[in-house]
N, C-alpha and C positions, 0 to 999 in steps of 0.2 A: 225782433229779430236777433238769435241769439249771438254774441260776439264770438271771434273766430282764437281760439284758443293757443297761446300764445309759446312756443317750443319753452325748453330747458334755453336752448344754445342761444339764444334773442334776448333772451330776460339776462340772460349772464354776460353776453357783449353789451347789451347797456347799463350796466351794473357798474361795466369793467372800465368803462368810456365815465366815468364819475370820477370827481378828486379823491383823493386817499384819505385815511383815516390816520389825524397827526394828530401832533402835541395839542393844538389850536381846538382840534374839537372836529366832530362829524360831519360831513358836506348835508349841510340839509334836503337834499334832492334823495341819497343815501336814506335817510329815516323815514321820509315819505313812502318810497316805494314798498318799504316794509309791509305799509296797510295800504296797499294798494290790491294786493291780491298775492292767494298763495305760492301762485310761480312767481314773481317777481320776491316772495316776502324771503323763501330758499335762498335763492340767490343773493340777496341782499344781503341776509345775515352769516353769509360769508364773508364775506368782504367788513362789514359792521363788526366782526369780531376776532377777526382777526389780528386785531392790535386794538388793545384797549386802552391808552391815556389817561389821566386823570394826575389832578393838584387838589381838588374836593372831593375831602372825604364823605360827605356826605353821597357824593354822586359815585363814587368809589367802591360805599358801604352797599347800595342797590345795584350794581354792577355784579360784584362778590355775590350777593346772596342770590341773583339771577344764574350768576354760573353754576354755582354749587348745587343749585335745585333742576338744571337743567343739563344730564349730560352729553346730547347733541350738541351745544351752543360751547359748554367746557371743549370739547375737543378742538372744536374753530379758532380756539385761540392758539396766537401763535407768538406774543407779541404781550406783555403787562407790563404797564409803567405805573407807577407811582412817585410820588414826589409831596413831599411835606415841607413848608417850608422852618426853620432853625428855631427862627422868630418866637412859634406860634406854640402854646398851649399841648404838652402830650396830648396824645390821643388814648382812649381808654384801652384798655384789654380785647373789650368784645371787639370791638374795630378790628384790632391785627384778628381775631380768632375768625373773623370774617373771610379775609383775607388768607389765611389759612387756611381754613374750608375751601375754598375756592383753587387757590393755587393745587391743592390736592385732587381737586378732578381736570385740570388741565393736564392733561397726558401729552396732547404735543406741544410745549410749549418749547418755543428754543432762544427767545431773548426775554431776559427779568433784570427791572430797573422797579428799586426799591429804595426810598431815602428815611430814613426813619429817623427824626430830628433828635432822639432818646437814646439812639444806639443798643439799645436795650430788646429786640423785640428778634433777636435771632431765632427763636424759638417758632418761629412757623416756619423756617426753614427745617423741618426734622425728616431726615431721608429716610426714615420709616416707614411712611404716609405718602414719598412723594415718588409720581411714575413721571413725572419727565426727564429729557435727558438736553441741558441749553450749550450754544453755542455760544450766547453771548451773556453779561451777565455785570452788573452795574448794582453795590449793595454798599449803601452804608448802616452797616451794622457794628459793634465790636468784635475783635477779631479772640473768640472764643471759641470752646469745644466741640458746640452745637455747631458753628460757621463753618471749620474744620469739617466736621463729622459731613457736611451736606457737601459739600468741594470734593472731598475725596468720591463722593455718589456720583458724579460729573466727570466720567473719561470723554464725553464729545466737549468739553467745553474748551472755547479756540481764544475767547479775549475777556479779563475781567477788570472791573476797574472795581476796589474798594476804599472805601470814605470811613475811616480810624483815625482818633486822634489818640489812642492806646498806643505806649512804648514798652508795655513791658508783654511784646510776643515772641521772644525768642523763646519760650519757654512751652508754647505750645506750635510745634513745627508740623509738616502736614509728614503725612508717612509717607516713605519712599514708594516710587511706582504713581503718585497721583501726579492727576492733570497731563498728562504723557501729549494732549496735544494741543494745550495751550501754549498761543503764539503770541501773546497783547496783552501786559500787566501794566497797570495802574494804579498806583498807592502809594502806601509810605515805607520808605528805606526797610525798615525791620518785616513788612511781609515781603517785600520784594527778594529778601534774600531769602524768605523760603521759596522762592519760584525757582531756583536756577535751576534744578534737575527738567526744569520743559524746555523745548525746543522754543524759546524766547525768540523772534525776530524783531517785535519791538517793545519796550519797555520806558517806563515813567515814576520818577520816586521822587516823594515829598522828603527833604530830609529835617527836622523837627531837631530844634536846639537843644533837644536832652538826647540824640542819636551824634551829633554832631561828634563830640569825644573818638566815637569809634567809628566812624565813619571811613577814615583810610587804609585800616586795615582791615574792614571789609571789603572796600574796593576789590581788591584782584582777588575777590569768588569770583568776579562777573567772566573769568576766565572759561568758566561752567558751562557758559554760551556763547564764545569769541567763534565758534564756526556758524552757526548759525542768526546773532544778532547785527542788526543793520542800523537800527535807530535808539538811542539813548537821551532821555529828558532828565537832567538833575535840575530840582526846583528848590528855591532856597539856597542855594548850593554861595558859603560866604565868599566872598574876594578875595582873600588869600590864602584859600584853597585852592583857587582856580592853579596856579602853577601845577603842585600836586598829582593833583586829578587828571589836568591830559597828560603829563608825562606816562602815570598808571594807564591811562585810556590805551596810550598809543603802543603799548606794549603787551596790554592783554588783550584790546579788543578794536585790534589793528585793521579789519575788516568794516569797521563803520563807516556807513554810507551820511548820517543825522547826528548832531548834538547839538546839546543846548540843555540847559538855558545858565547861557556864563555871563557874571558879571565882567566886563571888559574894563581894566584898569586904563585911567587915561596915561599912563606914564609907566617906562619897565617892560616893554610889550615882549622880550626878547624868549624869555623863558614860555610862551605862548607860542612862537612860533617859531619855537624849536620841537615843539611836541608834533604840531601841525605839522612839519616837513614829513613826519614816518607816518602820517593818516592819508596814503596815497587813494585810496576809494570813498574818502569823504568830497557830497558834495553838497552839504546845505547844513550851518552852523547859526545857532540863535545866540544873541547877546546882551544884557542890558548895558542902556548906558547914560541909565536916570540918573547916577548918581553923578556926572559929570556938569562941571560948572566953567564955561556955558555949556549950555546941552548940544550935541554937535546936529548942526544944518545938514540940509541935504547934500549942499557938497563936500562936505565935512564926511558924512556918511559915506556919500560915492568914493572917496580916495579912503575909508575906511575898508570897505569892502577889495580895492584895487588892492590895499596891504596884504590882507588875509588872501586874495590869488596868488600875491608873490609866491610866499611860501607854502601855499597849499595849492596846485594850479587848479584839481579837478574841482575847487570848489565853486559852484556854477549861482549857487541860492543863499543869502543872507537875511537874515531878517535883526534886525534892531528895536528893543522896545526901551520905550521910554515913559515909565510909568505905563497909562491903560492905553497908552496906542501906539501902534505895530507899524512900523516901514519895512516894507518888503523889498528885496532886491534880487533882482534876476538877473544871469547875463548875458546875454543873446549879442554878442559882436559887442554889445555894448552893455554897462548899467543901468539898465531898467527899472524905474519902482513902481511901488501904491501903498498905499499909506491909509492904514485902519483905525477906526476909532472906539472906542468904549469897548476896549476887545480885556483880556486878561489872560495871561498864561495858564496858569492852572488847568483851564480850560480850552486852553488853544487847542488844535489838531494837527500844526503841521508834523510833528515829530508819527506821525502815523502813518503820511504821504509817503514814506522814502522805503 
């Protein structure tokens, strides 16, 4: 007796009930459904190819080859993520050509994350062959002419993270009118300075030692985004620059809701308190207290949080960092805390939540 054919709607509901495709892998049942029948294959492939996550170059190469040779599957891809550890040997050019061929077929791609441990393969993003328009991009490439041309071809881009240790970026600015939809940037200081014509609401910048002499003169440029900027995170800021930095921010960006990550001095905090008095919208602050000796226990941290609230009554969220441990304090009628271990400020997303 022939079986009753399943409708596309029923197959779609069964597929959607399975777990999502994540960086940890594909749910086994989803892959098995592709081999069950044509009806399930069509629906399962939609979910299977929607998000492609790879850390193994061999698997990434096979997937890219499949996608580049099958236009129907390429059109299903919305997210592509590839990360390769920096300590491993460089991948051959043939691998990156395979990635480029696949990207050129992904017309509907919206989220792209590529971490190249050599920083040398931005050429795969040649905008003359790319059809997609991204909403979110995380790119570990050298800030060069090719990367800039690619970004200039992405007017819908809203979130951008760049990872680049090059400091000679001032010679390669974006063209005026680029990235007019960008609201969130995470990268180095010198690249971040190129993003201030965008309507940024969230900004995180890493301060490398080589650019510290220019930092105080560059900081007032944040006035360009003072009407939209809600959260500012500065990584690797030296303690001696904290008072002047906060002083400039209190006048340049008085509407900030979140600031960090500032080393908090154990004594002589009056300059910091003075600046906080003028930040009437501030709700969240992140502080590094790893250099304190002895390091503040929970009772001392509660007292420090209460001290900050005296000078900035709007504060409701205080984070103290001690190396890789994050102490989160929330004020709800009283100060309550939560401790997170094995964390790192550079991958902490607190600054994106406000």
